[in-house]
C-alpha positions in Angstrom: 9.0 49.0 1.2 8.8 51.7 3.9 8.2 51.6 7.6 5.2 53.5 9.1 7.5 56.3 10.2 9.0 56.6 6.7 5.5 56.8 5.3 4.5 59.5 7.7 7.6 61.5 6.9 7.2 61.1 3.1 3.4 61.3 2.9 2.1 63.7 5.6 -1.2 64.5 3.9 -2.2 60.8 3.5 -0.9 59.9 6.9 -2.9 62.7 8.6 -6.1 61.6 6.8 -5.4 57.9 7.8 -4.8 58.8 11.4 -7.9 61.1 11.6 -10.2 58.5 10.0 -8.7 55.6 12.0 -9.4 57.5 15.3 -12.9 58.5 14.1 -13.9 54.9 13.7 -12.5 53.7 17.0 -9.4 52.3 15.2 -11.5 50.1 12.9 -10.2 49.5 9.4 -10.9 46.9 6.7 -8.1 44.5 5.8 -7.9 43.0 2.3 -6.0 39.7 2.1 -5.6 36.9 -0.4 -7.3 33.6 0.3 -5.7 30.2 -0.5 -7.6 30.0 -3.7 -6.4 33.4 -4.8 -9.7 35.2 -4.3 -9.9 38.4 -2.1 -11.0 38.5 1.6 -12.1 41.6 3.5 -12.0 41.5 7.3 -12.3 44.1 10.0 -9.2 44.8 12.0 -8.0 47.4 14.5 -4.4 48.2 13.5 -2.3 50.2 15.9 0.7 52.4 15.5 3.4 51.4 18.0 7.0 52.5 18.3 6.9 54.0 14.8 5.5 50.8 13.2 2.0 49.9 12.0 1.0 46.7 13.8 -1.7 44.3 12.6 -2.5 42.1 15.5 -5.8 40.5 16.7 -7.5 37.3 17.6 -5.1 34.4 16.8 -5.9 31.6 14.3 -8.3 33.8 12.3 -8.6 33.3 8.5 -7.2 36.8 7.9 -4.0 35.9 9.8 -3.8 32.5 8.0 -4.1 34.4 4.7 -1.2 36.8 5.7 0.9 33.8 6.8 0.6 32.3 3.4 0.7 35.5 1.4 1.9 38.6 3.3 0.4 41.2 0.9 -2.5 43.3 2.1 -4.6 46.4 1.5 -5.7 48.4 4.6 -8.7 50.7 4.1 -10.1 53.2 6.5 -13.7 52.4 7.3 -15.8 54.7 5.1 -19.3 55.6 6.2 -19.9 58.6 4.0 -20.4 57.8 0.3 -19.4 61.5 -0.4 -16.0 60.9 1.4 -16.4 64.3 3.0 -13.9 63.3 5.8 -11.5 61.6 3.4 -10.6 58.0 2.7 -7.2 56.1 2.7 -5.9 52.9 1.3 -2.5 51.5 2.4 -0.8 48.7 0.4 2.1 46.5 1.5 3.2 43.3 3.1 3.6 42.1 6.7 6.3 40.3 8.5 6.1 38.5 11.8 8.2 40.1 14.5 9.0 37.3 17.1 10.6 39.7 19.6 8.8 38.9 22.9 10.1 42.1 24.5 8.3 44.2 21.7 5.2 42.2 22.3 5.2 42.9 26.0 5.8 46.6 25.4 2.9 46.6 22.9 0.6 44.9 25.5 1.7 47.4 28.2 1.0 50.3 25.8 -2.4 48.8 24.7 -3.4 48.4 28.4 -2.3 51.9 29.3 -4.3 53.4 26.3 -7.4 51.2 26.3 -7.6 49.2 29.4 -7.7 46.0 27.3 -5.3 43.6 29.1 -3.2 41.3 26.9 -0.2 41.6 29.2 1.6 38.3 29.7 0.0 36.7 26.6 2.0 35.6 23.6 1.4 37.1 20.2 1.7 34.6 17.4 1.8 36.1 14.9 2.8 39.7 15.6 2.5 41.3 12.2 4.2 44.5 11.4 3.3 46.2 8.1 5.7 47.6 5.6 4.2 49.9 2.9 4.8 50.0 -0.8 2.1 52.5 -1.7 -0.8 54.5 -0.4 -3.6 56.7 -1.7 -6.2 59.0 -0.3 -9.4 60.5 -1.6 -10.6 63.9 -0.5 -13.0 66.6 -1.6 -11.1 69.9 -1.7 -13.1 73.0 -2.5 -15.8 70.8 -4.2 -13.2 68.9 -6.3 -12.3 65.2 -5.9 -8.5 64.9 -5.3 -6.6 61.6 -5.2 -3.2 61.8 -3.5 -0.8 59.0 -4.3 2.4 58.0 -2.5 5.2 55.5 -3.3 8.4 55.2 -1.2 11.0 57.7 -2.1 8.7 59.6 -4.4 6.7 61.8 -2.0 3.0 62.6 -2.5 1.4 63.5 -5.8 -2.1 65.0 -5.9 -4.2 64.3 -8.9 -7.4 66.5 -9.1 -10.3 64.8 -10.9 -13.0 66.6 -12.8 
């Protein structure tokens, strides 16, 4: 597993596409989790990068957070609006852990308020999920050719052109 910062360092191409697509959609992504019965669930989420970590927080007591509490594995997908993926597309795979550090929560809330004006200062975050990544992939169209770039921790990026 890798932290967000380790991912950015090892997979700069995929990270840049993720950050660009994430910003272009107002931070909206789609989160894949595993339901109690083992079936998949897709939910909208607005992940944030904070202090070199990818944070998955949101409205407490939602089904997506119950899913992650039971099974921490996830897939995070940039919201794609173009079926031709002209702007690229990224999937991140990993697992979350709950960081109970209230000082981190407050710094996060202060940062969120400073960046967006959305005020969660003084509120408790339970859970406060931080993502660790075990793989990622991107899809781009480069010079008219579909290119899939794959990353795993410690292996760097590998581009696979498709015909």
